[in-house]
C-alpha positions in Angstrom: -8.3 40.6 288.4 -10.5 40.0 285.3 -10.0 41.0 281.8 -12.8 43.9 282.0 -11.3 45.0 285.2 -8.1 45.4 283.2 -8.7 46.7 280.3 -10.7 49.8 282.3 -7.4 49.8 284.7 -5.0 50.4 281.6 -7.3 52.6 280.2 -6.5 55.5 283.7 -3.0 55.0 283.4 -3.1 55.5 279.5 -4.7 58.3 280.7 -2.5 59.8 283.1 1.2 58.5 281.5 0.7 58.7 277.3 1.9 62.4 277.6 4.9 61.1 279.3 5.5 58.6 277.8 5.5 60.6 275.0 7.7 62.7 275.3 10.2 59.4 276.9 10.4 58.3 273.2 10.5 61.5 271.6 13.8 62.3 273.9 14.7 59.1 272.5 14.6 59.1 269.2 13.5 62.6 268.0 10.4 61.9 265.8 7.2 62.9 267.0 5.2 60.6 265.2 7.4 57.7 266.2 6.9 59.0 269.8 3.8 58.4 270.0 3.1 54.9 268.2 6.2 53.2 270.5 3.6 54.8 273.4 0.2 53.2 271.9 2.8 50.0 271.7 4.2 50.1 274.9 -0.1 49.9 276.0 -1.0 48.2 274.1 2.0 46.2 275.2 0.8 46.1 278.7 -2.5 45.4 278.1 -1.9 42.5 276.6 0.9 41.1 279.7 -1.6 41.0 282.3 -0.2 37.7 283.3 2.9 38.8 283.9 2.8 42.3 285.6 1.8 43.7 288.7 -1.3 45.4 289.6 0.6 47.5 291.4 1.4 51.8 289.4 4.8 52.0 290.3 6.1 49.1 288.8 3.4 49.0 285.8 5.5 52.1 285.5 9.0 51.8 285.4 7.4 48.7 283.4 6.1 51.7 280.2 9.1 53.0 281.7 11.5 50.1 279.8 9.1 48.6 277.5 9.2 52.8 275.8 13.0 52.4 276.3 13.0 49.0 274.6 11.6 50.7 271.4 12.7 53.1 271.3 16.5 52.0 271.0 15.4 49.3 268.8 14.2 51.7 266.7 17.1 53.8 266.5 19.6 51.3 266.0 17.7 50.5 263.4 17.9 53.8 261.9 21.5 53.8 261.8 21.5 49.9 260.4 19.6 51.1 257.8 21.3 54.2 256.8 24.9 52.4 256.9 26.5 54.6 259.9 26.7 51.9 262.1 26.4 47.9 261.8 25.8 47.8 265.7 24.5 50.5 268.2 24.8 49.6 271.9 23.8 51.3 274.6 26.3 52.8 276.7 26.5 54.9 279.6 25.7 58.2 277.7 23.0 56.8 276.7 21.7 55.0 279.8 22.8 58.5 281.0 20.0 60.8 278.1 17.6 57.9 278.3 17.6 59.1 282.4 16.8 62.5 281.9 14.2 62.0 279.4 13.0 60.4 281.6 13.1 62.8 284.4 12.8 65.4 281.9 9.3 63.5 280.8 7.4 62.7 284.7 9.5 67.1 284.7 6.3 67.5 282.0 4.0 65.4 282.7 3.1 67.0 286.4 3.2 69.8 284.6 0.4 69.3 282.3 -1.6 68.3 285.6 -0.8 70.8 286.9 -1.9 72.9 284.1 -4.9 71.8 283.7 -5.5 72.3 287.7 -5.4 76.2 287.0 -8.8 78.2 286.5 -9.9 78.3 283.1 -8.3 81.4 282.6 -5.6 81.2 284.1 -4.3 77.6 282.4 -5.3 79.2 279.0 -2.6 82.5 279.4 -0.1 80.5 281.5 0.2 77.5 278.5 -0.8 80.2 275.6 3.1 82.3 277.0 5.4 79.1 278.2 4.5 76.2 275.9 3.4 77.8 273.0 5.6 81.0 274.1 4.2 83.8 273.1 4.1 87.5 273.9 2.0 88.4 276.0 0.4 91.5 273.8 -0.4 88.6 271.2 -2.5 86.7 274.4 -4.0 89.6 274.5 -4.7 90.1 271.2 -6.0 86.3 270.8 -8.4 86.7 274.4 -9.1 89.8 274.0 -8.7 91.1 277.0 -5.6 93.7 278.3 -2.1 93.0 278.8 -2.6 93.2 282.6 -4.8 90.7 282.9 -2.8 88.6 280.9 0.1 90.2 283.7 -1.8 89.4 286.1 -3.1 85.7 284.8 0.6 84.6 284.5 1.1 86.0 288.0 -1.8 84.1 289.0 -1.0 80.6 287.2 3.1 81.3 288.9 1.0 81.9 292.7 -0.8 78.6 291.6 1.5 76.3 290.7 3.9 76.8 293.3 1.1 75.9 295.6 0.3 72.5 293.6 4.1 71.0 293.8 6.5 69.7 295.7 9.1 72.8 295.7 12.2 70.6 293.7 9.8 70.4 290.7 8.1 73.9 290.8 11.4 74.8 290.9 12.8 73.3 287.9 9.5 73.4 286.6 10.1 77.1 286.6 13.6 77.5 285.5 12.0 75.4 282.0 8.9 77.9 281.8 11.6 81.1 282.4 13.9 79.8 279.8 
């Protein structure tokens, strides 16, 4: 693949996976700013690794998760050493499970954002305000200048539309996240 084509390809991957990589990194380092830096750095590494990486999207996604996981764990190790809490941090099975759970969570959040972005405007706004921002129906109604019944209807419509856009497994997990 030519360099210009590769650059465009990586930009498309960035648009598709950046939020997922940020969420994954955040679950490992517990710092939004550091998570964004780690995710951005992963795409820079990908951009510079053209000759070493397959152009298969699934392989690249796995490669990005590996880069983010390693960078995040390196950051955690550095923090432990700097704080002199631990002289050496080794990843054990619990850390692996935590990383796997963080990866699954990032994928679910990424799928949710993609599905929400495909909803009609008002429906998506109400859903994001209610479930992602945690606003009450009355707050949403006041902010949008609509009745509380309109808010309730838009939330029901969003759930119905999301059910049709997501796999049954993803919908069940996302629904449990939204309603918890």
